[in-house]
Backbone as CSV, one residue per row, in Angstrom:
resi,resn,N_x,N_y,N_z,CA_x,CA_y,CA_z,C_x,C_y,C_z
1,MET,0.013,-33.517,-10.710,0.873,-34.193,-9.778,2.238,-34.470,-10.413
2,ALA,2.233,-34.923,-11.643,3.491,-35.227,-12.323,4.321,-33.966,-12.504
3,LYS,3.658,-32.818,-12.696,4.378,-31.562,-12.856,5.139,-31.220,-11.582
4,ARG,4.515,-31.441,-10.445,5.179,-31.135,-9.170,6.303,-32.120,-8.886
5,LEU,6.145,-33.353,-9.329,7.200,-34.340,-9.116,8.469,-33.968,-9.875
6,ALA,8.315,-33.304,-10.997,9.488,-32.878,-11.766,10.342,-31.915,-10.944
7,LEU,9.718,-31.130,-10.072,10.474,-30.206,-9.227,11.348,-30.959,-8.233
8,LEU,10.912,-32.133,-7.827,11.701,-32.932,-6.886,12.948,-33.513,-7.541
9,GLU,12.966,-33.541,-8.875,14.125,-34.057,-9.594,15.213,-33.006,-9.776
10,LEU,14.935,-31.773,-9.367,15.945,-30.719,-9.461,17.046,-30.945,-8.435
11,THR,18.227,-30.419,-8.729,19.307,-30.479,-7.748,18.897,-29.635,-6.540
12,PRO,19.437,-29.905,-5.359,19.068,-29.123,-4.170,19.289,-27.613,-4.353
13,GLU,20.349,-27.231,-5.059,20.615,-25.809,-5.293,19.496,-25.174,-6.113
14,LEU,19.025,-25.886,-7.131,17.954,-25.344,-7.968,16.627,-25.345,-7.227
15,GLN,16.388,-26.320,-6.365,15.178,-26.313,-5.548,15.157,-25.072,-4.655
16,GLU,16.323,-24.704,-4.115,16.404,-23.495,-3.291,16.108,-22.249,-4.124
17,LYS,16.588,-22.233,-5.366,16.316,-21.078,-6.233,14.827,-20.960,-6.537
18,VAL,14.146,-22.092,-6.692,12.696,-22.060,-6.932,12.003,-21.513,-5.691
19,GLU,12.386,-22.005,-4.522,11.772,-21.536,-3.282,12.018,-20.052,-3.062
20,ALA,13.194,-19.563,-3.441,13.525,-18.150,-3.256,12.902,-17.264,-4.342
21,GLY,12.347,-17.884,-5.388,11.730,-17.119,-6.462,12.707,-16.686,-7.542
22,GLU,13.958,-17.124,-7.443,14.954,-16.763,-8.449,14.731,-17.536,-9.750
23,LEU,14.193,-18.728,-9.640,13.888,-19.567,-10.793,12.391,-19.841,-10.769
24,LYS,11.710,-19.477,-11.853,10.257,-19.646,-11.923,9.888,-21.122,-12.013
25,VAL,8.670,-21.436,-11.568,8.220,-22.820,-11.473,8.110,-23.487,-12.843
26,GLU,7.544,-22.799,-13.824,7.341,-23.427,-15.133,8.657,-23.884,-15.768
27,PRO,9.678,-22.995,-15.861,10.938,-23.483,-16.428,11.595,-24.530,-15.528
28,ALA,11.390,-24.422,-14.225,11.985,-25.401,-13.305,11.419,-26.796,-13.554
29,ARG,10.151,-26.883,-13.879,9.553,-28.194,-14.190,10.215,-28.805,-15.421
30,ARG,10.418,-27.972,-16.427,11.067,-28.449,-17.654,12.504,-28.884,-17.359
31,ILE,13.200,-28.093,-16.578,14.591,-28.397,-16.237,14.672,-29.658,-15.386
32,GLY,13.685,-29.886,-14.536,13.673,-31.065,-13.673,13.608,-32.372,-14.447
33,ARG,13.149,-32.324,-15.685,13.078,-33.532,-16.513,14.402,-33.827,-17.210
34,MET,15.363,-32.908,-17.088,16.673,-33.071,-17.737,17.621,-33.837,-16.820
35,PRO,18.694,-34.386,-17.388,19.715,-35.014,-16.548,20.308,-33.959,-15.596
36,LYS,20.635,-34.369,-14.390,21.147,-33.444,-13.377,22.395,-32.704,-13.846
37,ALA,23.201,-33.326,-14.686,24.424,-32.689,-15.175,24.120,-31.462,-16.039
38,ARG,22.967,-31.417,-16.688,22.605,-30.292,-17.561,21.765,-29.246,-16.859
39,GLN,21.222,-29.579,-15.686,20.253,-28.699,-15.037,20.816,-27.325,-14.680
40,ALA,22.007,-27.275,-14.098,22.565,-25.993,-13.662,22.769,-25.048,-14.838
41,ALA,23.322,-25.559,-15.931,23.570,-24.713,-17.107,22.251,-24.211,-17.700
42,GLU,21.271,-25.079,-17.774,19.971,-24.682,-18.337,19.280,-23.663,-17.436
43,ALA,19.379,-23.868,-16.136,18.776,-22.910,-15.196,19.443,-21.544,-15.322
44,GLU,20.750,-21.538,-15.464,21.488,-20.277,-15.620,21.012,-19.533,-16.866
45,LYS,20.837,-20.258,-17.970,20.339,-19.632,-19.204,18.948,-19.058,-18.983
46,THR,18.100,-19.800,-18.292,16.728,-19.364,-18.058,16.696,-18.123,-17.182
47,VAL,17.461,-18.126,-16.098,17.480,-16.981,-15.187,18.043,-15.754,-15.895
48,ASN,19.114,-15.920,-16.669,19.712,-14.784,-17.367,18.822,-14.251,-18.479
49,ALA,17.991,-15.108,-19.064,17.064,-14.643,-20.099,16.001,-13.738,-19.495
50,VAL,15.575,-14.054,-18.269,14.546,-13.261,-17.595,15.164,-12.063,-16.893
51,ASN,16.284,-12.255,-16.214,16.970,-11.203,-15.467,18.388,-11.049,-15.993
52,PRO,18.571,-10.309,-17.078,19.918,-10.168,-17.602,20.831,-9.536,-16.554
53,PRO,22.100,-9.934,-16.540,23.008,-9.351,-15.561,23.098,-7.845,-15.750
54,PRO,23.218,-7.105,-14.630,23.289,-5.643,-14.767,24.565,-5.230,-15.496
55,PRO,24.523,-4.098,-16.173,25.721,-3.631,-16.863,26.822,-3.335,-15.852
56,GLU,28.062,-3.431,-16.313,29.199,-3.166,-15.445,29.124,-1.739,-14.923
57,ALA,29.465,-1.565,-13.654,29.442,-0.233,-13.051,30.533,0.623,-13.671
58,SER,30.215,1.864,-13.907,31.208,2.780,-14.460,32.062,3.316,-13.314
59,SER,33.066,4.070,-13.661,33.935,4.617,-12.631,33.189,5.619,-11.768
60,GLU,32.168,6.258,-12.327,31.345,7.162,-11.534,30.322,6.336,-10.773
61,GLU,30.151,6.662,-9.508,29.201,5.913,-8.695,27.792,6.355,-9.044
62,ALA,26.916,5.394,-9.316,25.541,5.700,-9.677,24.711,5.925,-8.416
63,SER,23.728,6.793,-8.510,22.841,7.015,-7.368,21.895,5.826,-7.254
64,PRO,21.439,5.495,-6.038,20.586,4.324,-5.877,19.259,4.451,-6.628
65,LEU,18.680,5.652,-6.694,17.450,5.868,-7.441,17.725,6.896,-8.530
66,PRO,17.195,6.666,-9.718,17.452,7.624,-10.791,16.772,8.959,-10.515
67,GLU,17.390,10.018,-10.984,16.802,11.340,-10.845,15.660,11.480,-11.846
68,PRO,14.525,12.041,-11.426,13.419,12.216,-12.374,13.773,13.234,-13.456
69,ARG,13.305,12.975,-14.678,13.470,13.926,-15.767,12.266,14.856,-15.739
70,THR,12.505,16.128,-15.817,11.383,17.067,-15.800,11.443,17.961,-17.028
71,GLU,10.283,18.299,-17.506,10.136,19.254,-18.591,9.213,20.338,-18.068
72,PRO,9.377,21.559,-18.503,8.516,22.630,-17.997,7.042,22.295,-18.181
73,GLY,6.289,22.421,-17.102,4.850,22.182,-17.155,4.439,20.720,-17.150
74,SER,5.348,19.803,-16.869,4.979,18.388,-16.874,5.366,17.737,-15.550
75,LYS,4.808,16.573,-15.328,5.144,15.800,-14.137,6.508,15.156,-14.337
76,PRO,7.235,14.933,-13.239,8.527,14.256,-13.398,8.338,12.823,-13.885
77,VAL,9.246,12.368,-14.732,9.217,11.009,-15.247,10.404,10.269,-14.648
78,VAL,10.132,9.148,-14.013,11.188,8.369,-13.374,11.456,7.136,-14.216
79,GLN,12.727,6.895,-14.519,13.107,5.665,-15.209,13.145,4.550,-14.175
80,MET,12.356,3.516,-14.396,12.311,2.416,-13.436,13.586,1.584,-13.519
81,PRO,14.222,1.323,-12.386,15.418,0.478,-12.357,15.011,-0.994,-12.296
82,TRP,14.591,-1.568,-13.418,14.053,-2.927,-13.439,15.064,-3.968,-12.987
83,HIS,16.347,-3.681,-13.070,17.379,-4.622,-12.634,17.518,-4.645,-11.111
84,ASP,16.881,-3.692,-10.407,16.975,-3.600,-8.950,15.561,-3.641,-8.378
85,GLY,15.133,-4.833,-7.969,13.768,-5.017,-7.476,13.427,-4.143,-6.286
86,ALA,14.362,-3.972,-5.365,14.089,-3.158,-4.173,13.859,-1.699,-4.559
87,ALA,14.687,-1.167,-5.458,14.527,0.225,-5.884,13.219,0.409,-6.656
88,ALA,12.889,-0.544,-7.514,11.634,-0.464,-8.266,10.440,-0.486,-7.311
89,MET,10.511,-1.347,-6.281,9.419,-1.411,-5.302,9.324,-0.109,-4.514
90,ASP,10.465,0.492,-4.152,10.447,1.767,-3.421,9.756,2.852,-4.239
91,ILE,10.089,2.940,-5.524,9.478,3.954,-6.386,7.982,3.702,-6.517
92,THR,7.622,2.449,-6.754,6.210,2.102,-6.914,5.431,2.402,-5.643
93,TYR,5.952,1.968,-4.521,5.255,2.161,-3.245,5.101,3.646,-2.932
94,ALA,6.131,4.435,-3.211,6.068,5.872,-2.943,5.045,6.567,-3.844
95,SER,4.806,6.013,-5.042,3.860,6.650,-5.958,2.405,6.357,-5.601
96,LEU,2.185,5.357,-4.753,0.824,5.052,-4.318,0.475,5.984,-3.169
97,THR,-0.581,6.788,-3.361,-0.857,7.842,-2.396,-1.846,7.438,-1.301
98,LYS,-2.650,6.462,-1.554,-3.654,6.065,-0.569,-3.262,4.740,0.067
99,ASP,-3.564,4.597,1.354,-3.254,3.349,2.048,-3.911,2.157,1.375
100,VAL,-5.120,2.342,0.857,-5.815,1.219,0.226,-5.068,0.768,-1.028
101,GLN,-4.476,1.709,-1.767,-3.685,1.351,-2.944,-2.456,0.550,-2.522
102,ARG,-1.812,0.983,-1.452,-0.627,0.280,-0.965,-0.974,-1.125,-0.490
103,HIS,-2.074,-1.250,0.233,-2.491,-2.571,0.710,-2.810,-3.502,-0.459
104,GLN,-3.501,-2.974,-1.472,-3.831,-3.792,-2.634,-2.570,-4.230,-3.374
105,ALA,-1.609,-3.323,-3.522,-0.363,-3.664,-4.220,0.413,-4.733,-3.454
106,LEU,0.510,-4.577,-2.141,1.231,-5.564,-1.334,0.508,-6.910,-1.337
107,ALA,-0.820,-6.884,-1.255,-1.586,-8.141,-1.277,-1.381,-8.865,-2.602
108,ARG,-1.366,-8.124,-3.698,-1.152,-8.745,-5.009,0.252,-9.329,-5.115
109,TYR,1.252,-8.598,-4.583,2.630,-9.084,-4.606,2.754,-10.375,-3.800
110,ILE,2.178,-10.388,-2.616,2.249,-11.571,-1.755,1.532,-12.747,-2.403
111,ALA,0.385,-12.486,-3.013,-0.382,-13.558,-3.660,0.382,-14.171,-4.832
112,SER,1.208,-13.381,-5.514,1.941,-13.912,-6.667,3.290,-14.514,-6.282
113,SER,3.685,-14.360,-5.029,4.971,-14.915,-4.574,4.853,-16.413,-4.377
114,PRO,5.973,-17.139,-4.542,5.932,-18.583,-4.311,5.570,-18.868,-2.859
115,VAL,4.807,-19.924,-2.663,4.372,-20.290,-1.316,5.519,-20.969,-0.598
116,ARG,5.778,-20.506,0.601,6.805,-21.139,1.437,6.067,-21.870,2.544
117,ARG,6.297,-23.125,2.619,5.628,-23.932,3.641,6.526,-24.117,4.836
118,ARG,5.905,-24.115,5.982,6.658,-24.373,7.201,6.937,-25.857,7.316
119,PRO,8.118,-26.192,7.837,8.419,-27.622,8.001,7.448,-28.259,8.990
120,SER,7.022,-29.477,8.686,6.097,-30.153,9.592,6.881,-30.649,10.809
121,ARG,6.176,-30.675,11.906,6.821,-31.101,13.168,6.592,-32.542,13.455
């Protein structure tokens, strides 16, 4: 109970980041125990440690999905774009060939997502 109360001590902006999944619950609890003046800076450090900012775009426009590398007689190897969650999910979902695999992957993703509660009436 005390752990959840620490989340209520976060600034409203950081509470929104927790709800959106941008800031994980465990570090948010620790940050919630800090003075509000330090919370934003600490949250920024935490988020950047987990999701480093993407490298600056070069003058050449990058393709949304990386081209697979192929070697004679081998399967194509795709470099996962870990900095782009949507692209990584597209590659992963496309590699699952059976509907049951796709359903299991989506169910696992949903189960690990933060719970969003509907406002009470």
